[in-house]
C-alpha positions in Angstrom: -60.4 27.9 -22.6 -57.0 29.6 -22.7 -54.5 27.9 -24.9 -50.9 27.4 -23.8 -48.3 28.8 -26.1 -46.8 26.0 -28.2 -43.1 26.0 -29.0 -42.6 26.1 -32.7 -41.1 22.9 -34.1 -37.4 22.8 -34.5 -35.8 21.4 -37.7 -34.3 18.0 -37.5 -30.9 19.3 -38.5 -30.8 21.6 -35.4 -31.5 18.6 -33.1 -28.7 16.6 -34.8 -26.3 19.6 -34.5 -27.1 20.0 -30.8 -26.5 16.3 -30.2 -23.3 16.3 -32.1 -21.8 19.3 -30.2 -23.0 17.9 -26.9 -21.3 14.6 -27.6 -18.1 16.4 -28.7 -18.1 18.4 -25.4 -18.4 15.2 -23.4 -16.2 12.8 -25.4 -13.2 14.9 -26.5 -12.4 16.3 -23.1 -12.3 12.7 -21.8 -9.7 11.8 -24.4 -7.7 14.9 -23.4 -8.0 13.9 -19.8 -6.7 10.4 -20.5 -3.8 11.5 -22.7 -2.7 14.7 -21.1 -4.1 15.4 -17.7 -3.0 12.0 -16.4 0.6 13.3 -16.9 -0.4 16.7 -15.4 0.0 16.0 -11.7 1.8 18.8 -9.9 5.1 17.0 -9.7 7.0 20.3 -10.2 6.9 22.9 -7.4 6.0 25.8 -9.7 2.7 24.0 -10.3 1.8 25.3 -6.9 2.0 28.9 -8.1 4.5 31.6 -9.0 4.7 32.6 -5.3 5.5 30.0 -2.6 7.5 29.4 0.5 10.9 27.7 0.1 9.3 25.0 2.3 6.2 24.1 0.3 4.8 22.0 3.1 5.1 24.7 5.7 1.8 25.5 7.4 3.1 28.9 8.5 1.1 31.8 7.3 2.6 33.5 4.2 1.7 37.2 4.9 1.6 39.9 2.3 3.2 43.1 3.6 3.9 46.6 2.4 7.3 48.2 3.1 6.3 50.0 6.3 4.7 46.9 7.6 7.8 44.8 6.9 10.0 47.4 8.7 7.7 47.2 11.7 7.8 43.4 11.7 11.6 43.3 11.6 11.8 45.9 14.3 9.6 43.8 16.6 11.8 40.7 15.9 14.9 42.7 16.6 13.4 44.1 19.9 12.7 40.5 20.9 16.3 39.5 20.5 16.4 38.3 16.9 18.8 40.9 15.6 18.9 42.6 12.2 22.4 41.1 11.7 21.0 37.6 12.2 18.1 38.3 9.8 20.6 39.6 7.1 22.7 36.4 7.6 19.6 34.2 7.1 18.5 36.1 4.1 21.9 35.9 2.4 22.2 32.2 3.1 18.7 31.6 1.6 19.7 33.4 -1.6 22.8 31.2 -1.9 20.8 28.1 -1.2 18.4 28.9 -4.0 21.3 29.4 -6.4 22.9 26.1 -5.3 19.5 24.3 -5.8 19.8 25.2 -9.5 22.9 23.1 -9.9 26.6 22.8 -9.1 28.2 26.3 -9.1 31.8 25.1 -9.0 33.9 27.2 -11.4 30.8 29.0 -12.6 30.9 32.7 -13.2 28.7 34.5 -10.7 28.2 38.3 -10.9 26.9 39.9 -7.6 25.5 43.4 -7.8 25.7 45.1 -4.4 23.7 48.2 -3.4 24.3 50.4 -0.4 21.5 49.2 1.9 20.5 46.0 3.6 19.7 44.5 0.2 23.4 44.8 -0.7 24.3 43.2 2.7 22.1 40.2 1.8 23.8 39.9 -1.5 27.3 40.1 0.1 26.4 37.1 2.4 25.2 35.2 -0.6 28.4 36.0 -2.5 30.5 34.7 0.4 28.6 31.4 0.5 28.8 30.9 -3.2 32.5 31.6 -3.2 32.9 29.0 -0.5 31.0 26.6 -2.8 33.6 27.0 -5.6 32.0 29.7 -7.7 34.0 32.5 -9.4 32.4 35.5 -7.8 32.7 39.0 -9.2 31.5 41.8 -6.8 30.3 45.1 -8.3 29.3 47.8 -5.9 27.1 50.8 -6.6 29.1 52.8 -4.1 32.4 52.0 -2.3 32.2 50.2 1.1 34.8 50.6 3.8 35.8 47.2 5.3 37.0 48.9 8.5 33.4 49.8 9.4 31.4 47.4 7.3 31.6 44.0 8.9 29.7 42.0 6.3 31.7 43.5 3.5 35.0 42.8 5.3 34.0 39.1 5.8 33.0 38.7 2.2 36.2 40.3 0.9 38.3 38.1 3.2 36.4 34.9 2.0 36.7 35.8 -1.7 40.2 37.1 -1.6 39.5 40.2 -3.6 37.7 43.5 -3.2 34.6 44.6 -5.0 34.7 47.0 -7.9 32.7 50.2 -8.0 30.5 50.3 -11.1 30.7 54.0 -11.7 34.5 54.1 -11.2 36.0 50.9 -12.5 35.6 49.6 -16.1 34.7 46.1 -17.2 31.2 45.6 -15.8 29.8 44.9 -19.2 32.5 42.3 -19.9 31.8 40.6 -16.6 28.1 40.5 -17.5 29.0 38.8 -20.8 30.9 36.1 -18.9 28.4 35.7 -16.1 26.3 32.5 -15.9 24.5 33.7 -12.8 23.7 37.3 -11.8 22.5 38.2 -8.3 20.6 41.6 -8.2 21.1 43.1 -4.8 21.1 46.7 -5.7 17.9 48.2 -4.4 15.4 45.7 -3.2 12.5 47.4 -1.3 14.3 50.7 -1.1 12.7 52.1 -4.3 10.6 55.2 -3.8 10.7 56.6 -7.3 12.7 56.3 -10.6 16.1 54.7 -10.2 18.8 57.4 -10.2 22.5 57.9 -9.7 25.0 55.0 -9.3 22.2 52.4 -9.1 20.8 53.6 -12.5 24.3 53.6 -14.0 25.0 50.1 -12.8 21.7 48.7 -14.1 22.2 50.5 -17.4 25.6 48.9 -17.8 24.2 45.4 -17.0 21.4 45.8 -19.5 23.9 46.7 -22.2 25.7 43.5 -21.6 22.6 41.4 -21.5 21.4 42.9 -24.9 24.7 42.1 -26.7 24.1 40.1 -29.9 24.5 36.4 -29.5 24.9 36.7 -25.7 23.6 33.6 -23.8 21.3 34.9 -21.1 22.4 34.2 -17.5 20.1 33.2 -14.7 19.1 36.3 -12.8 18.3 36.0 -9.1 16.7 39.1 -7.5 17.2 39.8 -3.8 13.9 40.6 -2.2 12.4 42.3 -5.3 14.0 43.1 -8.7 15.7 46.5 -8.5 13.4 49.3 -9.7 10.1 47.7 -8.9 8.2 49.7 -6.3 7.4 47.1 -3.5 4.1 48.8 -2.6 2.7 49.8 -6.0 4.4 47.3 -8.3 5.4 50.1 -10.7 8.6 49.0 -12.5 11.5 51.1 -13.7 12.7 50.9 -17.3 16.0 49.7 -16.0 14.6 46.8 -14.0 16.4 43.5 -14.7 13.9 40.6 -15.4 14.6 37.9 -12.8 14.2 34.2 -13.3 13.8 33.9 -9.5 13.1 36.4 -6.8 14.1 35.4 -3.2 12.2 37.5 -0.7 12.3 37.4 3.0 9.8 36.8 5.8 6.8 37.8 3.8 5.6 38.4 0.3 5.7 42.0 -0.7 2.7 43.7 -2.2 4.7 44.5 -5.4 5.2 40.8 -6.1 1.5 40.3 -6.7 0.6 42.2 -9.8 0.2 40.6 -13.2 2.1 43.3 -15.1 5.4 42.6 -13.2 5.0 38.8 -12.9 7.5 38.4 -15.8 10.0 40.6 -14.1 9.8 38.9 -10.7 9.8 35.3 -12.1 9.2 32.7 -9.5 9.0 34.3 -6.1 10.4 32.2 -3.3 9.8 33.3 0.3 12.6 32.5 2.7 12.3 32.3 6.5 14.4 34.9 8.3 13.1 34.1 11.8 10.0 36.3 12.0 7.4 35.1 14.5 3.7 35.1 13.9 3.3 37.9 16.4 5.7 40.0 14.5 3.1 40.3 11.7 0.0 40.5 13.9 -2.7 42.8 12.6 -2.0 42.2 8.9 -4.8 40.1 7.4 -3.6 39.6 3.8 -1.9 36.3 3.1 -1.1 34.0 0.2 -3.2 30.9 -0.3 -0.4 28.4 -0.4 -0.6 24.7 -1.2 -0.3 23.9 2.5 -3.2 26.2 3.3 -5.2 24.6 0.5 -4.5 21.2 1.9 -5.6 22.2 5.4 -9.0 23.3 3.9 -9.8 20.1 2.1 -13.1 18.7 3.4 -13.0 15.2 5.0 -14.4 12.4 2.9 -15.2 9.5 5.2 -15.0 5.9 3.9 -18.7 5.4 4.8 -19.8 8.5 2.9 -22.5 8.5 0.2 -23.9 11.1 -2.2 -25.9 12.7 0.6 -22.8 13.0 2.7 -21.0 15.2 0.1 -23.8 17.6 -0.5 -26.0 18.7 -3.3 -25.6 21.6 -5.7 -28.1 23.4 -7.9 -26.7 25.2 -10.9 -29.2 27.7 -12.5 -28.3 29.3 -15.8 -28.0 28.7 -19.5 -29.7 30.3 -22.4 -29.8 30.0 -26.2 -26.5 31.9 -26.6 -24.6 30.1 -23.8 -25.9 26.5 -23.6 -22.6 25.0 -22.4 -21.9 27.1 -19.3 -24.2 25.3 -16.9 -22.8 21.9 -17.7 -19.3 23.2 -17.3 -20.2 24.6 -13.9 -21.9 21.3 -13.0 -18.8 19.4 -14.1 -16.7 21.6 -11.9 -19.0 20.9 -9.0 -18.9 17.2 -9.4 -15.1 17.1 -9.9 -14.7 19.2 -6.7 -16.5 16.5 -4.8 -20.2 17.2 -4.7 -22.5 14.2 -4.2 -25.3 15.3 -6.5 -25.6 18.2 -9.0 -28.8 19.5 -10.5 -28.9 21.8 -13.5 -31.9 24.1 -14.1 -31.8 25.3 -17.7 -34.2 26.3 -20.5 -35.8 23.7 -22.8 -33.2 23.7 -25.7 -30.3 23.4 -23.3 -32.1 20.7 -21.4 -32.5 18.8 -24.7 -28.7 18.4 -25.1 -27.2 18.9 -21.6 -27.8 15.3 -20.4 -25.6 14.1 -23.3 -22.8 16.3 -22.2 -23.2 15.5 -18.5 -25.4 12.5 -17.9 -24.5 12.4 -14.2 -26.5 15.5 -13.4 -30.2 15.7 -12.8 -32.3 18.2 -14.6 -35.3 19.8 -12.8 -38.3 20.3 -15.1 -40.7 23.2 -15.3 -43.8 24.3 -17.2 -42.1 25.4 -20.4 -44.8 28.0 -21.0 -44.3 29.7 -17.7 -40.8 29.0 -16.5 -38.9 30.2 -19.5 -38.9 33.5 -21.4 -39.9 33.0 -25.0 -37.8 34.1 -28.0 -38.5 34.1 -31.7 -37.1 30.6 -32.0 -39.2 29.3 -29.1 -36.2 29.2 -26.7 -34.8 31.6 -24.2 -33.8 31.8 -20.6 -35.1 31.1 -17.1 -38.1 33.2 -16.0 -39.1 34.4 -12.5 -41.7 31.6 -12.4 -39.0 29.0 -12.5 -37.7 30.4 -9.2 -41.0 29.3 -7.5 -40.6 25.8 -9.0 -37.0 25.4 -7.8 -37.6 27.0 -4.4 -41.3 26.7 -3.4 -42.7 28.4 -0.4 -42.9 27.9 2.5 -39.1 27.5 2.8 -39.5 24.1 4.3 -41.3 22.8 1.2 -39.7 21.0 -1.7 -36.2 19.8 -2.2 -33.4 21.7 -0.5 -30.0 21.9 -2.1 -27.0 22.5 0.1 -25.5 25.1 -2.3 -26.7 27.1 -5.3 -24.8 28.6 -8.2 -26.7 31.4 -10.0 -25.5 32.8 -13.3 -23.5 30.5 -15.7 -24.7 31.3 -19.2 -27.9 32.9 -17.8 -27.9 35.6 -20.5 -29.1 39.2 -20.2 -32.9 38.4 -20.3 -33.2 36.7 -16.9 -33.1 39.7 -14.4 -36.5 38.8 -13.1 -35.4 35.3 -12.4 -32.4 36.5 -10.5 -34.4 38.8 -8.3 -37.0 36.1 -7.6 -34.4 33.5 -7.0 -32.5 35.6 -4.5 -35.7 36.5 -2.7 -36.6 32.9 -2.2 -33.0 31.9 -1.4 -32.9 34.5 1.4 -35.9 32.9 2.9 -34.4 29.4 2.6 -31.1 30.5 4.1 -32.9 32.2 7.0 -35.0 29.1 7.5 -31.9 26.9 7.6 -30.2 29.1 10.2 -33.4 29.2 12.4 -33.6 25.4 12.3 -29.9 25.3 13.3 -30.5 27.7 16.2 -33.4 25.6 17.3 -31.2 22.5 17.2 -28.5 24.2 19.3 -31.1 25.4 21.8 -32.5 21.8 22.1 -29.1 20.3 22.5 -27.9 23.1 24.8 -25.0 24.0 22.5 -24.1 27.5 21.4 -24.8 28.7 17.9 -22.0 30.3 15.9 -23.9 33.1 14.0 -27.2 34.6 13.3 -29.3 34.6 10.1 -27.6 37.7 8.8 -24.1 36.5 9.4 -22.1 36.5 6.1 -19.5 33.9 7.2 -21.6 31.4 9.1 -19.6 28.2 9.9 -22.6 26.0 10.6 -23.3 23.1 8.3 -26.9 22.2 9.2 -29.3 20.4 7.0 -30.5 23.3 4.9 -29.0 25.7 2.4 -25.4 26.4 3.3 -24.4 29.0 0.7 -24.9 30.7 -2.6 -22.5 31.6 -5.4 -23.5 34.5 -7.6 -21.6 34.6 -10.9 -21.5 35.9 -14.4 -24.8 37.2 -15.8 -26.5 36.9 -12.4 -24.0 39.5 -11.1 -24.7 42.0 -13.8 -28.5 41.5 -13.5 -28.3 42.0 -9.8 -26.1 45.0 -10.1 -28.5 46.7 -12.5 -31.5 46.0 -10.3 -31.0 48.9 -7.7 -28.3 51.1 -6.4 -28.1 49.1 -3.1 -28.4 45.7 -4.8 -26.4 43.9 -2.2 -29.3 44.0 0.3 -30.9 41.3 -1.9 -28.1 38.8 -1.1 -28.7 35.9 1.2 -26.2 35.4 4.1 -23.3 33.2 3.1 -23.1 34.5 -0.4 -20.0 34.3 -2.6 -19.6 36.8 -5.5 -17.1 35.9 -8.3 -16.7 39.0 -10.6 -14.0 39.6 -13.1 -13.0 43.3 -13.4 -15.7 44.0 -16.0 -18.4 42.7 -13.8 -16.9 44.4 -10.8 -17.1 47.7 -12.7 -20.9 47.2 -13.2 -21.4 46.3 -9.6 -19.6 49.5 -8.5 -21.1 51.5 -11.4 -17.8 52.8 -12.5 -15.7 52.5 -15.7 -13.7 49.2 -15.9 -10.5 51.3 -16.1 -11.2 52.6 -12.6 -11.4 49.0 -11.3 -8.1 48.1 -13.0 -6.4 51.2 -11.6 -7.3 50.4 -8.0 -5.3 48.3 -5.6 -7.3 45.0 -5.5 -5.9 44.2 -2.0 -7.9 47.3 -0.8 -10.8 47.2 -3.2 -11.9 43.6 -2.6 -12.0 43.8 1.2 -13.8 47.1 1.1 -16.5 45.7 -1.1 -16.7 42.5 1.0 -17.4 44.6 4.1 -20.0 46.8 2.5 -21.8 44.0 0.6 -21.5 41.5 3.6 -20.4 38.8 1.2 -17.2 37.0 0.2 -15.8 38.6 -2.9 -13.6 36.7 -5.4 -12.0 39.3 -7.6 -10.7 37.3 -10.5 -7.5 38.0 -12.5 -3.8 37.5 -12.2 -3.2 36.8 -8.5 -6.9 36.6 -7.7 -8.0 38.3 -4.5 -10.5 36.7 -2.1 -11.9 38.9 0.6 -14.2 38.1 3.6 -16.5 40.6 5.3 -14.5 40.1 8.6 -11.4 41.5 7.0 -9.5 38.4 5.9 -7.9 38.6 2.5 -6.3 35.7 0.6 -4.3 36.0 -2.6 -3.8 33.2 -5.1 -0.2 32.7 -6.1 -1.1 32.1 -9.7 -0.8 34.4 -12.7 -1.4 32.3 -15.8 -2.9 33.0 -19.2 -3.9 29.4 -19.3 -7.1 30.5 -17.5 -7.8 33.1 -20.1 -10.4 31.0 -22.0 -14.2 30.9 -22.0 -15.8 28.6 -19.5 -13.1 28.5 -16.8 -15.1 31.0 -14.7 -18.1 28.6 -14.8 -15.9 25.7 -13.6 -14.7 27.9 -10.7 -18.2 28.8 -9.7 -19.1 25.1 -9.7 -16.1 24.2 -7.6 -16.8 26.8 -5.0 -20.5 25.8 -4.8 -19.4 22.2 -4.4 -17.2 23.0 -1.4 -20.0 25.0 0.2 -22.3 22.0 -0.2 -19.6 19.8 1.4 -19.7 22.0 4.5 -16.9 24.6 4.1 -17.7 28.2 5.2 -18.0 30.7 2.4 -14.5 32.2 2.6 -12.7 28.9 3.0 -14.8 27.4 0.1 -13.8 30.3 -2.1 -10.1 30.1 -1.2 -9.9 26.3 -1.8 -12.0 26.3 -4.9 -10.0 29.1 -6.5 -6.7 27.3 -5.6 -7.8 24.0 -7.0 -9.0 25.7 -10.2 -5.9 27.7 -10.8 -3.5 24.8 -10.0 -5.6 22.6 -12.3 -5.2 25.0 -15.2 -1.4 25.3 -14.6 -1.0 21.6 -14.4 -3.0 20.9 -17.6 -1.1 23.5 -19.5 2.2 22.0 -18.5 1.0 18.5 -19.4 0.3 19.8 -22.9 3.7 21.3 -23.2 2.2 24.8 -23.0 2.3 27.5 -20.3 0.2 30.2 -21.9 -2.9 28.8 -23.6 -4.7 26.0 -25.4 -6.4 24.7 -22.3 -10.2 23.9 -22.3 -12.4 24.7 -19.4 -13.6 21.1 -19.3 -10.0 19.9 -18.9 -9.5 22.2 -15.9 -12.6 20.7 -14.4 -11.4 17.1 -15.0 -8.1 17.7 -13.3 -9.6 18.9 -10.0 -9.6 15.5 -8.4 -5.9 15.0 -9.3 -5.0 18.4 -7.8 -6.8 17.3 -4.6 -4.9 14.0 -4.6 -1.6 15.9 -5.1 -2.4 18.2 -2.1 -3.0 15.2 0.1 0.4 13.9 -0.8 2.2 17.0 0.4 
């Protein structure tokens, strides 16, 4: 008779070490949650991201536009009777209101830098309002303006009681910078098309000289629309760009606001309403996922609900090198609201995982067949485990509402990934056919077919799949057209390194590309939702919708946070959200959670653990409901 391979005995000290670390992973985050996260509710508006509407509760779509698109939107509004003059007035008032929201300006020194275009006009309106509020306003112009033909300048000069000085003619700008407590940068705005030159460059150079004076107390810098020198389409900054504390932009977020390398120059980006209508920005599908949008996506949780109501998630992953990743993902799934989470892991991981997360269930398999063997007797999931988790026919065995493949899976599980996706495609197709049959019986129309990537139907079967981490790299290396293996309703969550492997290009090529174009192109080709992670994460649907997170925080730059994100998205799929909506909400909860935990710990740039991010997800949800 054939003998089954026997796992070699493991020394007692290894068992004890595994138990110790598992207990630490479970117990210490709980202490952190009690002492820190409890104070980490998003009580401050910047916890909802670096980019937000001035009205944080507004349900109005916050579009992301390039310069040509913004010009077109304003032209449409003007043609409909909402004049350019009125838009400029509203923009300037908004800048002044933001300054006033920072505190009383009476007798404060305010330096207003005025360019030649509409950006300068916005700054002039703001200067007039601040002067009326009691501020001592100094006007510095990059070029002389004639009050006989410039109505806005004439009104401002009349209100302030003095003319503006021209920076390249008059002396004293540097001295005014040294006295200034607030500086309003209205020099260029979105008019940048290359390196800053001429009078604008001379003005910015003089201001920077003043700001760099030894012992000088730095003023608050408010940028009008975008800090002068940053290209609003490409986000390329100029060496003379003034770093703003706050940028007040108008009508829509500009593409240049949403790149990590200029986040420190833009500061907090606040979007003011200048009267644009939804139809003025029709045809533009990129928008910021605001707190109000996230709130609107929250799945309903009825009082009569039970664990079956809130969906079941299966997390498949883990290996000897990465034993904690699956439990972090499962923790994220539970904290995002799933009713039941199962974790399929190799034997060694299964030995300790219940200690770290006793709430999960752990499917068993034949250790000799379901796991690849290593020299130490442990390894990763094998292709045989796929048949245990998803038996055929598709109607047999337990059906999970959502599946997350990849956390900590390791590099030796490519056969498992291939077999898992093959069986999940059949389960997904079976679920959609059952739904079609139900619609036909009830006489109601269906919403999509089995190949539809953004199916909105809930049904009783598999609702969606999240492919993450090592599952992505294994899948990408399997064949040149690997995306044909994906079940409908898939969500892919690559970081730039994984995206490079999926595209089979150097990672530098991914980083160099415009993610607002790259992600939707890939989503269309792969027929899956793509979550391209990074500063201002981009989420793209196959139908062309693109959402951008308003977060750029190094607090998420720690191992395990990606596993938590995958678990949160899978949880929301299990609760019935369509793939794109689940990805948008999961990513928002995740980023807001990291920001909130970091602030609670007195940090903004690090020291946050992935388990702490997971544990704050319910608090972020509660805060959204209070908006």
